[in-house]
C-alpha positions in Angstrom: 3.8 -27.2 -208.5 1.0 -28.3 -210.8 -2.5 -28.3 -209.3 -5.1 -30.3 -211.1 -8.2 -28.1 -211.3 -10.5 -30.5 -213.1 -10.7 -33.8 -215.0 -13.0 -34.0 -217.9 -14.3 -37.5 -218.6 -15.7 -38.7 -221.9 -16.9 -42.1 -223.2 -18.3 -43.8 -226.3 -18.8 -47.3 -227.6 -20.1 -49.2 -230.6 -21.2 -52.8 -231.0 -19.2 -53.1 -234.3 -20.1 -56.2 -236.3 -20.8 -58.4 -233.3 -24.2 -59.7 -232.4 -23.9 -58.5 -228.8 -22.2 -55.6 -226.9 -19.9 -57.3 -224.5 -17.9 -54.2 -223.5 -18.9 -52.3 -220.3 -17.6 -49.1 -218.8 -18.1 -47.0 -215.7 -17.1 -43.9 -213.8 -17.0 -42.8 -210.1 -16.2 -39.5 -208.5 -17.1 -40.7 -205.0 -14.2 -40.7 -202.6 -10.7 -39.4 -203.3 -9.9 -39.0 -207.0 -11.8 -39.8 -210.2 -12.1 -43.4 -211.4 -12.8 -44.7 -214.9 -13.0 -48.4 -215.8 -13.4 -50.4 -219.0 -14.1 -54.2 -219.3 -14.3 -56.4 -222.3 -16.2 -59.7 -222.0 -14.2 -62.5 -223.4 -15.3 -63.5 -226.9 -16.0 -67.2 -227.4 -16.9 -67.7 -223.8 -20.4 -67.8 -222.4 -21.7 -64.9 -220.2 -19.2 -62.4 -221.7 -21.6 -59.5 -221.4 -22.8 -60.4 -217.9 -19.1 -60.8 -216.8 -18.1 -57.3 -218.0 -21.1 -55.6 -216.5 -20.7 -57.4 -213.2 -16.9 -56.7 -213.1 -17.5 -52.9 -213.6 -20.2 -52.8 -210.9 -18.3 -54.9 -208.4 -15.1 -52.9 -208.9 -16.8 -49.6 -208.5 -18.6 -50.8 -205.3 -15.3 -51.9 -203.8 -13.5 -48.7 -204.8 -16.3 -46.5 -203.3 -16.0 -48.6 -200.1 -12.3 -47.7 -199.8 -11.2 -48.2 -196.2 -9.8 -45.2 -194.4 -6.0 -45.1 -194.6 -5.7 -47.4 -197.6 -3.7 -46.2 -200.5 -4.9 -45.9 -204.0 -2.7 -48.9 -205.0 -4.1 -51.1 -202.2 -7.7 -50.2 -203.1 -7.2 -50.8 -206.8 -5.9 -54.3 -206.1 -8.6 -55.0 -203.6 -11.2 -53.8 -206.1 -9.8 -56.1 -208.9 -10.0 -59.1 -206.6 -13.5 -58.2 -205.6 -14.5 -58.1 -209.3 -12.8 -61.4 -209.9 -14.6 -63.1 -207.0 -18.0 -61.7 -208.2 -17.5 -63.1 -211.7 -16.3 -66.4 -210.3 -19.4 -66.7 -208.1 -21.7 -65.8 -211.0 -20.0 -68.4 -213.2 -20.2 -71.1 -210.5 -23.9 -70.6 -210.1 -24.2 -71.3 -213.9 -21.9 -74.3 -213.7 -19.2 -72.3 -215.7 -16.6 -71.6 -213.0 -13.3 -70.8 -214.8 -15.0 -70.8 -218.2 -16.1 -67.2 -218.5 -14.5 -63.9 -217.9 -13.6 -60.4 -218.9 -10.7 -58.1 -219.2 -10.4 -55.0 -216.9 -8.5 -51.7 -217.0 -9.2 -49.0 -214.4 -7.5 -45.6 -214.0 -7.6 -43.2 -211.1 -6.6 -39.5 -211.1 -6.1 -38.3 -207.6 -4.6 -34.9 -207.0 -1.9 -34.6 -209.6 -1.2 -38.3 -210.2 -2.4 -41.2 -212.2 -2.7 -44.8 -211.0 -4.1 -47.8 -212.9 -4.6 -51.5 -212.8 -5.2 -53.9 -215.6 -6.0 -57.6 -216.2 -6.1 -59.0 -219.7 -5.6 -57.0 -222.9 -7.6 -53.8 -222.5 -5.3 -50.9 -222.4 -4.6 -47.5 -220.8 -2.7 -44.9 -222.9 -1.1 -41.6 -222.1 -1.2 -38.8 -224.7 1.3 -36.1 -223.7 2.7 -33.4 -225.9 2.2 -35.3 -229.1 3.4 -38.7 -227.7 1.0 -41.5 -227.4 2.0 -44.8 -225.6 0.4 -47.6 -223.7 1.2 -47.7 -219.9 0.3 -51.3 -219.3 1.2 -54.6 -220.8 -1.2 -57.2 -222.3 -1.6 -60.4 -220.4 -1.6 -62.8 -223.3 0.5 -65.6 -224.8 2.5 -63.3 -227.0 3.6 -61.1 -224.1 4.5 -64.1 -222.0 6.6 -65.6 -224.8 8.2 -62.2 -225.5 9.3 -62.0 -221.8 10.9 -65.4 -222.1 12.7 -64.3 -225.3 14.0 -61.2 -223.6 15.5 -63.4 -220.9 17.1 -65.6 -223.5 15.0 -68.6 -222.6 13.2 -68.7 -226.0 14.1 -67.9 -229.6 12.4 -64.8 -231.1 11.3 -67.0 -234.0 9.2 -69.1 -231.6 7.4 -65.9 -230.5 6.6 -65.0 -234.1 5.3 -68.6 -234.9 3.0 -68.8 -231.9 -0.4 -70.2 -233.0 -2.6 -68.3 -230.5 -0.7 -65.1 -229.6 -3.8 -63.3 -228.4 -5.0 -66.0 -226.0 -5.3 -64.4 -222.5 -3.1 -65.6 -219.7 -5.0 -63.6 -217.1 -8.5 -62.2 -216.8 -11.3 -61.3 -214.4 -13.0 -64.6 -213.6 -9.9 -66.7 -213.4 -9.5 -69.2 -210.5 -6.3 -67.6 -209.2 -5.8 -64.0 -210.0 -2.0 -63.7 -209.9 -1.1 -61.7 -213.1 -2.1 -58.0 -213.1 -0.5 -54.8 -214.1 -0.1 -51.9 -211.7 2.6 -49.2 -211.4 4.9 -49.3 -208.4 4.2 -45.6 -207.8 1.6 -43.1 -209.1 2.6 -41.2 -212.3 2.7 -37.4 -212.0 0.4 -35.7 -214.5 0.7 -32.5 -216.5 -1.9 -30.1 -217.7 -2.9 -31.1 -221.3 -2.4 -34.8 -220.7 -5.1 -37.1 -222.0 -5.6 -40.6 -220.5 -7.3 -43.1 -222.8 -8.8 -46.4 -221.8 -9.9 -48.8 -224.5 -10.8 -52.4 -225.5 -9.0 -54.2 -228.3 -11.7 -53.1 -230.7 -9.8 -49.9 -231.0 -6.1 -50.8 -231.2 -6.6 -53.9 -233.3 -8.7 -52.0 -235.9 -7.1 -48.5 -236.1 -3.5 -47.5 -236.1 -2.2 -45.4 -233.2 -1.3 -42.5 -235.6 -5.0 -41.9 -236.4 -5.8 -41.7 -232.7 -2.9 -39.2 -232.3 -4.3 -37.1 -235.2 -7.6 -36.7 -233.4 -6.0 -36.0 -230.0 -3.5 -33.5 -231.5 -6.3 -31.6 -233.3 -8.7 -31.5 -230.4 -7.1 -32.7 -227.2 -6.3 -29.3 -225.8 -9.5 -27.6 -226.8 -12.2 -28.0 -224.1 -14.9 -27.1 -226.6 -13.9 -29.6 -229.2 -16.7 -32.1 -228.5 -16.6 -35.7 -227.4 -13.2 -37.0 -228.4 -14.1 -40.6 -227.5 -17.0 -40.4 -229.9 -14.7 -39.0 -232.6 -12.2 -41.8 -232.1 -14.9 -44.6 -232.2 -16.5 -42.8 -235.2 -13.2 -43.0 -237.1 -13.0 -46.8 -236.4 -16.6 -47.3 -237.6 -15.9 -45.3 -240.7 -13.4 -48.1 -241.8 -16.3 -50.5 -242.0 -14.1 -53.5 -241.1 -16.2 -56.7 -241.8 -15.0 -58.2 -238.5 -15.1 -55.1 -236.3 -15.1 -56.0 -232.7 -17.0 -54.2 -229.9 -15.1 -51.0 -229.3 -15.1 -48.8 -226.1 -13.1 -45.7 -225.5 -13.0 -43.6 -222.3 -10.9 -40.4 -221.9 -9.8 -38.2 -219.0 -8.6 -34.8 -220.1 -6.4 -33.1 -217.5 -6.5 -29.3 -217.0 -4.1 -27.4 -214.8 -3.7 -24.1 -213.0 -1.0 -22.5 -210.9 
């Protein structure tokens, strides 16, 4: 049986070429497990920065107020709805209800298992034994059309020709939060696993293979420095003229017998 002895958390972000940092992130070790959360205020909408900061704060407050007997899954869902309501109320006070919002991805390591919830297109990845893959699905037009194509209800060509594939179909701040991603059961973890949360300023501007290079070289070495900073630094080195805000949070899992 694997026993998780410790979870090492790291984070880093950069404003990129934007005029304002609209990403926000947070961490909590109060209560069972360790929680990390990343939010990305929606570009092109007002109050993006305020929405992401408020969503992080509201989610953590709800998580830390976890009711006795409630499962991690139940508490993650309740926390997401709490964040959604907080952003809706802020928007309503400004006369912008339904016109502002943020993505959200949160991950919890409790005992030897990982749980997560996501809304929008920020992602949670698992790096394990050289393999690096997203655990959640984006909530955008492209994903929705792809699902229809998989069911045979839409031609694949129609998915490719979509005019606004990245437009979000769900986000924190929406009137009715119905679309979110959460696993049916927690995922067992192994020592050496690395859990990475990020905004689209990472995966839209740097290929996965370069993230893997950094994780392979340093992921198993506790003294290798801040991997989140290394990854964001590699993105910034590309000097992309349209670089978005980028935020990366990591949880490195260590094990013992």
